[in-house]
C-alpha positions in Angstrom: 24.4 -30.1 -46.4 26.2 -30.7 -43.1 24.9 -29.2 -39.9 27.0 -26.7 -37.8 28.5 -28.5 -34.8 27.8 -26.2 -31.8 28.7 -28.7 -29.1 32.0 -26.9 -28.3 30.7 -23.4 -28.3 29.8 -23.3 -24.6 33.4 -24.6 -23.7 35.0 -22.0 -25.9 32.8 -19.0 -24.8 33.1 -20.1 -21.1 37.0 -20.4 -21.3 37.2 -17.0 -23.1 35.2 -15.3 -20.5 37.2 -16.9 -17.7 40.5 -15.9 -19.4 39.3 -12.3 -19.8 38.1 -12.1 -16.2 41.5 -13.4 -15.0 43.5 -11.0 -17.2 41.4 -8.0 -16.0 41.9 -9.1 -12.5 45.6 -9.2 -12.8 45.7 -5.9 -14.6 43.7 -4.3 -11.9 45.7 -5.8 -9.1 48.9 -4.3 -10.5 47.4 -0.9 -10.5 48.8 1.5 -7.8 46.1 3.4 -6.0 46.9 6.3 -3.7 46.7 5.2 -0.2 45.5 8.2 1.7 44.4 11.0 -0.5 44.6 14.3 1.2 42.7 17.5 0.4 44.7 20.5 -0.7 44.2 23.7 1.2 43.2 26.4 -1.3 43.2 30.1 -0.5 40.1 32.0 -1.7 41.5 34.9 -3.8 39.0 37.6 -4.3 39.5 39.6 -7.5 37.8 42.7 -8.1 36.1 42.8 -11.5 34.3 45.9 -12.8 31.1 43.9 -13.6 30.5 42.8 -10.0 29.2 46.1 -8.8 27.0 47.2 -11.7 24.0 45.5 -13.1 24.2 44.5 -16.6 21.5 43.2 -19.0 22.1 41.0 -22.0 19.6 41.5 -24.7 18.5 38.6 -26.9 18.1 39.3 -30.6 14.7 37.9 -30.5 13.4 40.1 -27.8 14.5 43.3 -29.5 11.8 45.3 -31.4 11.9 44.8 -35.2 13.7 47.5 -37.0 
């Protein structure tokens, strides 16, 4: 039974990783990033909701007395 020749594995794996690295670098270098991102000014809009002024309680089904 012949043995598996692994002498070229290092060369193949190294060349594959190098190629992937170069391809990703080229892909990232072509990406356009915004140069100076600016923050948007947002106005705070206060909306009156009926539940803001009164206290409400939410009952859990497990905390209710058994019926």
